[in-house]
C-alpha positions in Angstrom: 44.8 34.4 -35.9 47.0 37.4 -36.2 47.2 39.5 -39.4 49.7 38.6 -42.0 52.8 40.8 -41.8 54.5 39.6 -44.9 53.7 38.6 -48.5 54.5 34.9 -48.1 52.1 32.5 -49.7 51.8 29.2 -47.8 50.2 26.1 -49.1 50.8 23.9 -46.0 47.3 23.5 -44.7 48.3 21.9 -41.4 50.6 24.8 -40.3 49.4 27.0 -37.4 50.6 30.1 -39.3 48.6 29.4 -42.5 45.6 31.7 -42.8 43.9 31.0 -46.1 47.2 30.5 -47.9 48.9 33.5 -46.2 51.6 33.1 -43.7 50.9 35.0 -40.4 54.2 34.3 -38.7 56.0 37.5 -37.6 59.3 36.0 -38.8 60.0 33.2 -41.2 63.1 31.0 -41.0 64.0 28.8 -44.0 66.3 25.8 -43.6 68.1 23.5 -43.5 71.4 25.1 -42.4 73.4 22.8 -44.7 73.1 21.7 -48.3 74.2 18.3 -49.3 73.6 18.8 -53.1 75.9 20.5 -55.5 73.4 21.7 -58.1 71.2 23.8 -55.8 69.1 23.0 -52.8 65.5 23.7 -53.8 64.6 20.0 -53.0 66.0 20.4 -49.5 64.5 23.7 -48.5 61.9 23.7 -45.7 60.2 26.2 -43.6 61.8 26.0 -40.2 59.0 28.3 -38.7 56.4 25.5 -39.3 54.2 24.7 -36.3 51.4 22.1 -36.6 47.9 23.3 -36.0 46.4 22.3 -32.7 
């Protein structure tokens, strides 16, 4: 696994970029590109960089 290049904590254990709760992705994209709610979108936010572990 490559060394973490950012300070992003990840608690998604089945993500290929998760290395002991540190994100090792070179770039992190957060989605979705739209927001259906009017009071904020924290419930709809996902990591678009996620890749399942092999």
